[in-house]
Every structure is written in C-alpha cells, then in structure tokens.
VEXZAMAR-806151 format. One record per residue (C-alpha): residue in three letters; z, y, x; residue number from 1. Coordinates in steps of 0.2 Angstrom, whole numbers, plus 2048, in hexadecimal, padded with zeros to 3 digits. Layout:
BEGIN
{'ala'; {Z; Y; X}; NUM}
...
//
This chain:
BEGIN
{'met'; {3EE; F04; A91}; 1}
{'lys'; {3E7; F06; AA2}; 2}
{'ile'; {3E6; F10; AB3}; 3}
{'glu'; {3E0; F0F; AC4}; 4}
{'phe'; {3EF; F0E; AD1}; 5}
{'arg'; {3E6; F1C; ADB}; 6}
{'lys'; {3E2; F28; ACC}; 7}
{'ile'; {3F7; F28; AC5}; 8}
{'pro'; {3FB; F38; AC7}; 9}
{'leu'; {409; F41; AD2}; 10}
{'gln'; {414; F4A; AC5}; 11}
{'glu'; {41C; F3F; AB5}; 12}
{'thr'; {40F; F3C; AA6}; 13}
{'glu'; {413; F37; A96}; 14}
{'phe'; {40F; F24; A8C}; 15}
{'glu'; {412; F1D; A7E}; 16}
{'ile'; {40D; F0D; A79}; 17}
{'ser'; {410; F00; A69}; 18}
{'ser'; {40F; EEE; A66}; 19}
{'asn'; {415; EEB; A59}; 20}
{'ser'; {423; EF5; A52}; 21}
{'val'; {42A; EF8; A65}; 22}
{'lys'; {423; F0A; A6F}; 23}
{'phe'; {422; F09; A7E}; 24}
{'leu'; {425; F1B; A84}; 25}
{'gly'; {429; F26; A96}; 26}
{'thr'; {423; F2E; AA2}; 27}
{'phe'; {418; F26; AB3}; 28}
{'ser'; {416; F2F; AC5}; 29}
{'lys'; {40F; F29; AD5}; 30}
{'ile'; {41E; F2C; AE3}; 31}
{'ser'; {411; F26; AF2}; 32}
{'ser'; {401; F1D; AF5}; 33}
{'lys'; {407; F0E; AF2}; 34}
{'leu'; {414; F11; AE4}; 35}
{'ala'; {41A; F18; AD5}; 36}
{'lys'; {427; F17; AC8}; 37}
{'ile'; {42A; F16; AB7}; 38}
{'asn'; {436; F1D; AAD}; 39}
{'ser'; {434; F17; A9B}; 40}
{'lys'; {43F; F13; A8A}; 41}
{'leu'; {43C; F02; A7D}; 42}
{'ser'; {441; F06; A6A}; 43}
{'gly'; {43B; EFB; A5A}; 44}
{'asn'; {43F; EED; A52}; 45}
{'tyr'; {43B; EDD; A5C}; 46}
{'asp'; {438; ECA; A50}; 47}
{'val'; {440; EC0; A5C}; 48}
{'asp'; {446; EAA; A59}; 49}
{'cys'; {458; EA6; A57}; 50}
{'cys'; {45E; E98; A66}; 51}
{'lys'; {467; E8D; A59}; 52}
{'cys'; {45F; E8D; A49}; 53}
{'gly'; {44E; E92; A4D}; 54}
{'thr'; {44C; EA0; A42}; 55}
{'thr'; {442; EAF; A46}; 56}
{'phe'; {44E; EC1; A42}; 57}
{'glu'; {44B; ED3; A47}; 58}
{'ile'; {455; EDC; A54}; 59}
{'ser'; {458; EEA; A57}; 60}
{'val'; {44F; EF1; A69}; 61}
{'asp'; {454; F02; A72}; 62}
{'phe'; {457; F02; A84}; 63}
{'glu'; {451; F0A; A94}; 64}
{'leu'; {447; F02; AA2}; 65}
{'gln'; {442; F09; AB3}; 66}
{'phe'; {430; F02; ABB}; 67}
{'leu'; {431; F03; AD0}; 68}
{'leu'; {41B; EFE; ACF}; 69}
{'ser'; {412; EF7; AE1}; 70}
{'asp'; {402; EF7; AE5}; 71}
{'gly'; {401; EE5; AED}; 72}
{'ile'; {411; EDD; AF3}; 73}
{'tyr'; {421; EE8; AF6}; 74}
{'ser'; {42E; EEA; B02}; 75}
{'ser'; {439; EF4; B06}; 76}
{'asp'; {44B; EF6; B0E}; 77}
{'lys'; {454; EFD; B00}; 78}
{'asp'; {45A; EF5; AF1}; 79}
{'glu'; {450; EFC; AE4}; 80}
{'glu'; {45E; EF5; AD7}; 81}
{'glu'; {45B; F04; ACA}; 82}
{'phe'; {44A; EFF; AC7}; 83}
{'val'; {43F; EEF; AC0}; 84}
{'ile'; {431; EEC; ACF}; 85}
{'ile'; {422; EE7; ACB}; 86}
{'glu'; {412; EE4; AD6}; 87}
{'val'; {402; EE9; AD1}; 88}
{'glu'; {3F4; EDE; AD0}; 89}
{'asp'; {3DD; EE3; AD3}; 90}
{'his'; {3E9; EF6; AD6}; 91}
{'ile'; {3EC; EF7; ABF}; 92}
{'leu'; {3F8; EFD; AB9}; 93}
{'asp'; {3F8; EF5; AAA}; 94}
{'phe'; {405; EFE; A9B}; 95}
{'asp'; {400; EF2; A8F}; 96}
{'glu'; {406; EE1; A98}; 97}
{'ile'; {414; EE9; AA0}; 98}
{'leu'; {41A; EEE; A8E}; 99}
{'his'; {414; EDC; A8B}; 100}
{'ser'; {41F; ED2; A97}; 101}
{'glu'; {42F; EDC; A94}; 102}
{'leu'; {42D; ED3; A7D}; 103}
{'glu'; {42A; EC6; A86}; 104}
{'ser'; {43C; EC6; A91}; 105}
{'leu'; {444; ED0; A81}; 106}
{'lys'; {43B; EC0; A78}; 107}
{'ser'; {445; EB2; A85}; 108}
{'glu'; {456; EB3; A83}; 109}
{'tyr'; {461; EAB; A78}; 110}
{'his'; {463; EB2; A68}; 111}
{'val'; {46F; EAD; A59}; 112}
{'cys'; {46D; EB6; A47}; 113}
{'asp'; {476; EBA; A3B}; 114}
{'asn'; {47A; EAA; A33}; 115}
{'cys'; {47D; EA1; A44}; 116}
{'lys'; {48A; EAD; A4A}; 117}
{'asn'; {492; EAA; A3A}; 118}
{'asn'; {493; E97; A39}; 119}
{'asp'; {4A1; E8F; A45}; 120}
{'glu'; {497; E80; A4B}; 121}
{'leu'; {499; E7C; A5C}; 122}
{'val'; {489; E71; A5E}; 123}
{'glu'; {475; E79; A59}; 124}
{'ile'; {46F; E76; A48}; 125}
{'glu'; {460; E6D; A4B}; 126}
{'tyr'; {450; E70; A40}; 127}
//
C-alpha cells in the first residue's frame, strides 16, 4: 500500500496489511507538512533460521512500533527516542516496504531453536 506524502490525512487513519502470516496494522497521520507518524503493531508468526544449526523454525511476533516519517532528510533538535525515524524517498509512503524492512530486521537477529537451547555444547553445530 502506497500513499503520496502530501495526501496523508491530518486525522488518524487506520491501515492493515499482511505478509505471509504477519499482520502490520495501526494508524497514520500527518503532523506537519514534512512529518507524519505511524502507530503500529506487528503480530503473527514468522519463520527464522537458528543461528547455531541453521534449522528454520517459527517464532511468535507481537510488538508495537512507532515511526516518525520525514518527507526528505530529517533534522531536529529534539530527541525522538520512542520513534523509529524513516526518511521517505520520492514523496511516497510505502507501507509494504516498511513491513518488509521490519521483517528483514527481525530475521537478521540471532535466533536459537529449542533443540539448540537444550544442547549444552558451547560450539556451533556445522551444517
């Protein structure tokens, strides 16, 4: 789902998209002519690889995310620690790209399957 930055409404508007079995839903609204915010939640199940044995297994995803979107390069004197800052290119807000980015970030973390958690070996298993 894509929307032009200038067409983002001032009032909070709901959205929901999904990829495989992960839902990305929440609200978005414009704060100023160059800033918008997204309050969202990721939920569902997602396949990841074990960092020790390489086995693919499913994890449960359930967390909230807040994004601050800038139409162009973002600069501010304030600390926006509760927000993930996204600089929008080409004046287009792309929800699919945000979801894909969050899933890839989740996939790149170190995950350990139940078999490896119960294994007391200190070295990684070669596969």
